VEXSE-438891 format. One record per residue: residue number from 1; x, y, z of N, C-alpha, C in turn. Coordinates in Angstrom, 1 decimal, always signed. Layout:
[pt NUM; [X; Y; Z]; [X; Y; Z]; [X; Y; Z]]
...
# end
This chain:
[pt 1; [-115.1; -25.3; +16.3]; [-116.3; -25.4; +17.9]; [-114.9; -27.3; +18.7]]
[pt 2; [-114.8; -27.0; +19.7]; [-114.4; -28.5; +20.2]; [-115.2; -28.8; +21.2]]
[pt 3; [-115.7; -30.0; +20.2]; [-116.5; -31.0; +20.8]; [-115.5; -32.1; +20.9]]
[pt 4; [-115.3; -32.2; +22.8]; [-114.6; -33.5; +23.7]; [-115.4; -34.7; +23.6]]
[pt 5; [-114.8; -36.1; +23.2]; [-115.1; -36.8; +22.8]; [-115.9; -37.7; +24.7]]
[pt 6; [-117.4; -38.1; +24.7]; [-117.0; -38.5; +25.4]; [-116.5; -39.6; +25.7]]
[pt 7; [-116.4; -40.5; +27.1]; [-115.5; -41.2; +28.1]; [-116.6; -42.1; +27.9]]
[pt 8; [-116.1; -43.2; +27.1]; [-117.0; -45.1; +27.0]; [-116.2; -45.7; +28.0]]
[pt 9; [-116.6; -46.9; +27.7]; [-115.3; -47.9; +28.4]; [-114.4; -48.5; +27.7]]
[pt 10; [-113.6; -48.6; +29.0]; [-112.1; -49.0; +27.8]; [-112.4; -50.1; +27.2]]
[pt 11; [-111.2; -49.9; +26.2]; [-111.3; -51.5; +25.2]; [-111.2; -52.5; +26.3]]
[pt 12; [-111.7; -53.8; +26.1]; [-111.3; -55.3; +26.7]; [-110.5; -55.5; +27.0]]
[pt 13; [-109.0; -55.3; +25.6]; [-108.1; -55.8; +26.5]; [-106.8; -54.6; +26.6]]
[pt 14; [-107.6; -53.9; +27.7]; [-106.3; -52.9; +28.6]; [-106.5; -53.5; +30.0]]
[pt 15; [-105.7; -52.9; +30.7]; [-105.2; -52.9; +32.3]; [-105.3; -51.2; +32.9]]
[pt 16; [-105.7; -50.5; +33.3]; [-105.1; -50.1; +34.1]; [-103.5; -50.2; +35.1]]
[pt 17; [-102.8; -48.8; +35.1]; [-101.4; -48.7; +35.4]; [-101.3; -47.6; +35.9]]
[pt 18; [-101.2; -48.0; +37.3]; [-100.8; -46.3; +38.2]; [-99.6; -46.5; +38.4]]
[pt 19; [-98.6; -45.1; +38.5]; [-97.7; -44.6; +38.7]; [-97.8; -43.4; +39.2]]
[pt 20; [-96.5; -43.8; +40.4]; [-96.0; -42.5; +41.0]; [-95.3; -41.5; +40.3]]
[pt 21; [-95.3; -40.4; +40.0]; [-93.8; -39.4; +39.4]; [-93.3; -38.3; +40.2]]
[pt 22; [-92.6; -37.9; +40.2]; [-91.6; -36.3; +40.6]; [-93.1; -35.6; +40.0]]
[pt 23; [-93.2; -34.7; +40.9]; [-93.6; -33.1; +40.2]; [-92.8; -32.4; +39.2]]
[pt 24; [-91.2; -32.9; +38.8]; [-90.6; -32.7; +37.9]; [-90.6; -33.3; +36.9]]
[pt 25; [-91.2; -34.6; +36.3]; [-91.5; -35.6; +35.8]; [-92.4; -35.0; +35.3]]
[pt 26; [-93.4; -34.9; +35.7]; [-95.0; -33.9; +35.0]; [-95.1; -32.7; +34.3]]
[pt 27; [-94.2; -32.1; +34.9]; [-94.4; -30.8; +34.4]; [-93.5; -31.1; +32.9]]
[pt 28; [-92.4; -32.1; +32.7]; [-92.2; -32.4; +31.1]; [-93.0; -33.2; +30.7]]
[pt 29; [-93.6; -34.0; +31.4]; [-94.5; -34.5; +30.4]; [-95.4; -33.4; +29.8]]
[pt 30; [-96.1; -32.8; +30.7]; [-97.1; -31.8; +30.0]; [-95.7; -30.8; +28.9]]
[pt 31; [-94.8; -30.4; +29.2]; [-94.1; -29.4; +28.4]; [-94.4; -30.4; +26.9]]
[pt 32; [-94.5; -31.3; +27.1]; [-94.4; -32.3; +25.9]; [-95.7; -32.2; +25.0]]
[pt 33; [-96.7; -32.3; +25.6]; [-97.8; -32.3; +25.7]; [-98.2; -31.3; +24.9]]
[pt 34; [-97.4; -29.8; +25.3]; [-97.8; -28.2; +24.6]; [-97.2; -28.1; +23.2]]
[pt 35; [-95.9; -28.8; +23.1]; [-95.9; -29.0; +21.7]; [-95.9; -30.0; +20.6]]
[pt 36; [-96.7; -31.0; +21.0]; [-97.7; -31.8; +20.3]; [-98.5; -30.8; +19.5]]
[pt 37; [-98.6; -31.8; +18.1]; [-99.7; -30.6; +17.6]; [-101.3; -30.4; +17.8]]
[pt 38; [-101.5; -31.5; +18.7]; [-103.2; -32.8; +18.7]; [-103.2; -32.3; +20.5]]
[pt 39; [-102.3; -31.6; +21.4]; [-102.1; -31.7; +22.8]; [-103.3; -32.7; +23.5]]
[pt 40; [-102.3; -34.2; +22.8]; [-102.8; -35.3; +23.8]; [-103.4; -34.9; +25.5]]
[pt 41; [-103.6; -36.2; +25.9]; [-104.2; -35.7; +27.3]; [-102.7; -36.7; +27.5]]
[pt 42; [-103.0; -36.8; +29.4]; [-101.6; -36.9; +30.0]; [-101.2; -38.5; +29.5]]
[pt 43; [-102.4; -39.0; +30.6]; [-102.2; -40.9; +29.5]; [-101.7; -40.9; +28.3]]
[pt 44; [-102.4; -40.5; +27.6]; [-102.2; -40.5; +25.4]; [-100.6; -40.3; +25.3]]
[pt 45; [-99.8; -39.0; +26.1]; [-98.4; -38.8; +25.7]; [-97.3; -39.8; +26.3]]
[pt 46; [-98.5; -40.2; +27.4]; [-97.2; -41.7; +28.3]; [-97.2; -42.7; +27.2]]
[pt 47; [-97.9; -42.8; +26.8]; [-98.9; -44.0; +25.8]; [-97.5; -43.5; +24.9]]
[pt 48; [-97.9; -42.8; +24.2]; [-96.7; -43.1; +22.9]; [-95.2; -42.6; +23.2]]
[pt 49; [-95.3; -42.4; +24.6]; [-93.3; -42.2; +24.6]; [-93.3; -43.6; +25.2]]
[pt 50; [-93.9; -44.7; +25.6]; [-93.7; -45.4; +26.1]; [-93.6; -46.5; +25.1]]
[pt 51; [-94.5; -47.0; +24.2]; [-94.7; -47.5; +22.8]; [-93.3; -47.2; +22.1]]
[pt 52; [-92.8; -45.4; +22.1]; [-92.2; -45.1; +21.8]; [-90.2; -45.3; +22.2]]
[pt 53; [-90.2; -45.5; +23.3]; [-89.1; -46.4; +24.2]; [-89.4; -47.7; +23.7]]
[pt 54; [-90.3; -48.9; +24.0]; [-90.2; -50.2; +23.8]; [-90.2; -50.6; +22.0]]
[pt 55; [-90.5; -49.4; +20.8]; [-89.8; -49.8; +19.9]; [-88.0; -49.5; +19.3]]
[pt 56; [-87.6; -48.9; +20.4]; [-86.6; -48.2; +20.3]; [-85.9; -49.5; +21.5]]
[pt 57; [-86.4; -49.9; +22.1]; [-85.5; -51.6; +23.0]; [-85.6; -52.5; +21.8]]
[pt 58; [-86.6; -52.6; +20.9]; [-86.8; -53.8; +20.1]; [-85.5; -53.9; +19.0]]
[pt 59; [-85.3; -52.3; +18.8]; [-83.8; -52.2; +17.6]; [-82.8; -52.4; +18.0]]
[pt 60; [-82.3; -52.4; +19.5]; [-81.1; -52.1; +19.9]; [-80.9; -51.3; +19.9]]
# end
């Protein structure tokens, strides 16, 4: 049985970010979510993608 975690207060060291995206980009994000073994939420897959992007930027 899947038990969904309750949404609680967000961590204190975070800030919300609102971003508009094209429908094509959202479809691509959803396709990426489907490939992930743990099927993360849209916000989580976007956080992961940004973390990877920033990590690659730092590597040069």
